[in-house]
NUDO-561246 format. One record per residue: x, y negated, z negated of N, C-alpha, C in turn; residue in one letter. Coordinates in Angstrom, 3 decimals. Example, Ala and Ser with C-alpha at 12.3 -4.5 7.8 and 13.67 -1.06 7.14 Angstrom:
% residues 2
(romar (13.190; 5.690; -7.800); (12.300; 4.500; -7.800); (13.200; 3.300; -7.800); "A")
(romar (12.850; 2.250; -7.080); (13.670; 1.060; -7.140); (12.900; -0.030; -7.870); "S")
***
This chain:
% residues 85
(romar (0.891; 1.179; -0.018); (0.011; -0.080; 0.025); (0.907; -1.288; -0.017); "M")
(romar (1.904; -1.241; -0.772); (2.793; -2.438; -0.700); (3.413; -2.744; 0.564); "Y")
(romar (3.748; -1.704; 1.329); (4.220; -1.887; 2.746); (3.234; -2.686; 3.567); "L")
(romar (2.007; -2.326; 3.318); (0.952; -3.087; 4.172); (0.897; -4.503; 3.863); "C")
(romar (1.233; -4.861; 2.595); (1.198; -6.289; 2.200); (2.182; -7.133; 3.016); "L")
(romar (3.227; -6.468; 3.585); (4.138; -7.255; 4.318); (3.954; -7.045; 5.823); "F")
(romar (3.532; -5.771; 6.263); (3.530; -5.492; 7.703); (2.282; -6.078; 8.260); "V")
(romar (1.084; -6.008; 7.644); (-0.093; -6.657; 8.319); (0.011; -8.098; 8.585); "V")
(romar (0.512; -9.006; 7.584); (0.663; -10.443; 7.896); (1.775; -10.613; 8.978); "P")
(romar (2.776; -9.754; 9.037); (3.810; -9.886; 10.089); (3.181; -9.666; 11.483); "L")
(romar (2.380; -8.532; 11.606); (1.796; -8.301; 12.939); (0.794; -9.388; 13.275); "F")
(romar (0.122; -10.031; 12.278); (-0.778; -11.025; 12.539); (-0.006; -12.281; 13.028); "G")
(romar (1.114; -12.500; 12.470); (1.887; -13.653; 12.930); (2.409; -13.416; 14.273); "W")
(romar (2.892; -12.220; 14.578); (3.315; -11.922; 15.953); (2.140; -11.908; 16.966); "L")
(romar (1.001; -11.573; 16.529); (-0.221; -11.624; 17.396); (-0.643; -13.111; 17.684); "A")
(romar (-0.453; -13.987; 16.652); (-0.765; -15.356; 16.786); (0.392; -15.997; 17.737); "L")
(romar (1.598; -15.532; 17.590); (2.564; -16.015; 18.553); (2.403; -15.717; 19.944); "S")
(romar (1.710; -14.562; 20.206); (1.442; -14.149; 21.644); (0.264; -14.900; 22.200); "S")
(romar (-0.554; -15.578; 21.427); (-1.810; -16.248; 21.866); (-1.572; -17.767; 22.084); "L")
(romar (-0.752; -18.355; 21.306); (-0.645; -19.796; 21.371); (0.848; -20.298; 21.276); "T")
(romar (1.055; -21.589; 21.690); (2.363; -22.040; 21.677); (2.654; -22.877; 20.383); "D")
(romar (1.637; -23.359; 19.653); (1.824; -24.086; 18.430); (0.634; -23.796; 17.496); "S")
(romar (0.878; -23.810; 16.219); (-0.044; -23.542; 15.203); (0.256; -24.302; 13.916); "F")
(romar (-0.772; -24.895; 13.368); (-0.535; -25.656; 12.086); (-1.322; -24.946; 10.925); "Q")
(romar (-0.687; -24.897; 9.732); (-1.259; -24.381; 8.565); (-1.000; -25.373; 7.418); "L")
(romar (-2.087; -25.958; 6.843); (-1.941; -27.039; 5.858); (-1.113; -28.146; 6.405); "F")
(romar (-1.373; -28.553; 7.592); (-0.791; -29.750; 8.256); (0.756; -29.537; 8.503); "N")
(romar (1.151; -28.334; 8.430); (2.628; -28.050; 8.712); (2.651; -27.176; 9.912); "K")
(romar (3.691; -27.346; 10.766); (3.841; -26.418; 11.885); (4.370; -25.208; 11.489); "D")
(romar (3.767; -24.023; 11.933); (4.245; -22.709; 11.664); (5.101; -22.251; 12.810); "V")
(romar (6.303; -21.730; 12.471); (7.276; -21.373; 13.547); (6.660; -20.036; 14.182); "P")
(romar (6.711; -19.960; 15.419); (6.269; -18.941; 16.161); (7.410; -18.082; 16.947); "L")
(romar (7.238; -16.865; 17.172); (8.154; -16.143; 17.825); (7.919; -16.235; 19.322); "F")
(romar (9.098; -16.650; 20.081); (8.901; -16.802; 21.478); (9.053; -15.443; 22.194); "S")
(romar (9.532; -14.514; 21.609); (9.720; -13.212; 22.236); (8.299; -12.436; 22.287); "L")
(romar (7.283; -12.963; 21.560); (6.064; -12.208; 21.541); (5.037; -12.732; 22.426); "A")
(romar (5.451; -13.501; 23.402); (4.507; -14.067; 24.327); (4.045; -12.948; 25.240); "Q")
(romar (2.680; -13.062; 25.593); (2.077; -12.122; 26.462); (2.106; -10.685; 26.062); "N")
(romar (2.033; -10.386; 24.783); (1.981; -9.001; 24.207); (0.635; -8.857; 23.557); "V")
(romar (-0.302; -8.257; 24.336); (-1.783; -8.257; 23.888); (-2.051; -7.167; 22.806); "D")
(romar (-1.227; -6.181; 22.733); (-1.526; -5.087; 21.749); (-1.307; -5.452; 20.359); "Y")
(romar (-0.488; -6.520; 20.022); (-0.122; -6.904; 18.680); (-1.370; -7.120; 17.829); "L")
(romar (-2.383; -7.830; 18.504); (-3.578; -8.059; 17.670); (-4.245; -6.768; 17.349); "G")
(romar (-4.270; -5.745; 18.198); (-4.884; -4.555; 17.930); (-4.194; -3.756; 16.821); "N")
(romar (-2.839; -3.914; 16.793); (-2.067; -3.231; 15.734); (-2.504; -3.940; 14.437); "I")
(romar (-2.490; -5.239; 14.468); (-2.843; -6.058; 13.236); (-4.106; -5.716; 12.656); "H")
(romar (-5.185; -5.601; 13.530); (-6.446; -5.218; 13.146); (-6.540; -3.789; 12.541); "K")
(romar (-5.939; -2.802; 13.216); (-5.823; -1.463; 12.763); (-5.205; -1.286; 11.376); "L")
(romar (-4.091; -1.983; 11.235); (-3.400; -1.913; 9.956); (-4.136; -2.627; 8.798); "L")
(romar (-4.805; -3.662; 9.169); (-5.648; -4.405; 8.230); (-6.778; -3.613; 7.720); "G")
(romar (-7.454; -2.886; 8.664); (-8.606; -2.002; 8.297); (-8.026; -0.811; 7.452); "N")
(romar (-6.881; -0.318; 7.886); (-6.317; 0.869; 7.003); (-6.049; 0.281; 5.538); "L")
(romar (-5.390; -0.987; 5.430); (-5.088; -1.399; 4.146); (-6.336; -1.652; 3.296); "F")
(romar (-7.432; -2.152; 3.877); (-8.684; -2.331; 3.143); (-9.234; -0.955; 2.721); "I")
(romar (-9.108; -0.051; 3.533); (-9.637; 1.329; 3.212); (-8.778; 1.933; 2.034); "S")
(romar (-7.524; 1.794; 2.071); (-6.591; 2.288; 1.018); (-6.896; 1.613; -0.372); "L")
(romar (-7.207; 0.271; -0.335); (-7.495; -0.390; -1.465); (-8.776; 0.046; -2.059); "V")
(romar (-9.797; 0.215; -1.147); (-11.138; 0.728; -1.719); (-10.999; 2.107; -2.266); "G")
(romar (-10.217; 3.017; -1.567); (-10.063; 4.252; -2.112); (-9.379; 4.309; -3.495); "L")
(romar (-8.378; 3.475; -3.647); (-7.535; 3.295; -4.890); (-8.501; 2.807; -5.969); "H")
(romar (-9.369; 1.836; -5.725); (-10.363; 1.409; -6.662); (-11.369; 2.511; -6.999); "A")
(romar (-11.895; 3.193; -6.030); (-12.792; 4.296; -6.397); (-12.104; 5.360; -7.261); "C")
(romar (-10.861; 5.670; -7.015); (-10.130; 6.614; -7.764); (-10.007; 6.107; -9.229); "A")
(romar (-9.693; 4.928; -9.435); (-9.627; 4.293; -10.713); (-10.922; 4.419; -11.468); "A")
(romar (-12.008; 4.133; -10.779); (-13.332; 4.115; -11.470); (-13.654; 5.728; -11.704); "L")
(romar (-13.284; 6.586; -10.866); (-13.542; 8.027; -11.111); (-12.859; 8.428; -12.369); "L")
(romar (-11.622; 8.033; -12.567); (-10.911; 8.352; -13.676); (-11.545; 7.770; -14.998); "H")
(romar (-12.036; 6.660; -14.931); (-12.576; 5.913; -16.020); (-13.989; 6.527; -16.415); "H")
(romar (-14.876; 6.573; -15.437); (-16.308; 6.917; -15.773); (-16.578; 8.480; -15.777); "F")
(romar (-15.879; 9.154; -14.941); (-16.240; 10.606; -14.771); (-15.300; 11.480; -15.532); "I")
(romar (-14.000; 11.289; -15.340); (-12.918; 12.170; -15.998); (-12.753; 11.669; -17.419); "L")
(romar (-12.902; 10.460; -17.666); (-12.746; 9.846; -19.020); (-11.370; 10.164; -19.586); "K")
(romar (-10.349; 9.976; -18.776); (-8.989; 10.428; -19.261); (-8.122; 9.145; -19.548); "D")
(romar (-8.707; 8.016; -19.794); (-8.064; 6.707; -20.201); (-6.937; 6.266; -19.287); "N")
(romar (-6.926; 6.658; -18.037); (-5.866; 6.258; -17.146); (-6.091; 4.755; -16.851); "V")
(romar (-7.313; 4.317; -16.682); (-7.537; 2.906; -16.512); (-7.128; 2.021; -17.647); "L")
(romar (-7.489; 2.528; -18.838); (-7.178; 1.831; -20.072); (-5.690; 1.734; -20.357); "K")
(romar (-4.959; 2.773; -19.942); (-3.470; 2.693; -20.083); (-2.800; 1.620; -19.160); "S")
(romar (-3.453; 1.181; -18.202); (-2.937; 0.177; -17.279); (-3.153; -1.300; -17.794); "M")
(romar (-3.966; -1.442; -18.787); (-4.255; -2.694; -19.420); (-3.143; -3.069; -20.379); "L")
(romar (-3.048; -4.367; -20.688); (-2.042; -4.772; -21.621); (-2.541; -4.408; -23.003); "F")
(romar (-1.600; -4.022; -23.926); (-1.927; -3.589; -25.259); (-1.193; -4.605; -26.108); "H")
(romar (-1.943; -5.017; -27.085); (-1.481; -5.963; -28.177); (-1.063; -4.990; -29.377); "R")
(romar (0.239; -5.277; -29.752); (0.758; -4.473; -30.937); (0.478; -5.352; -32.146); "N")
(romar (-0.474; -4.831; -32.983); (-0.762; -5.600; -34.169); (-0.370; -4.646; -35.320); "N")
***
């Protein structure tokens, strides 16, 4: 999942570079890759990886809830911060 946090935005940036010559984000010019011009499949890769990432996050959340409510094995509680009193 952590790899998707870096790869999905990278492919989005490459896809954006293949579509336009200039782009602004928060009134700042975003540098674009000139090598990515006219590469149409980058947007499809970005979309596929984004959907895969969303699916993995959803499955991860469902597994956490399964452990908490059905298996009742305190896995979810063990991830919370504990105060030592």
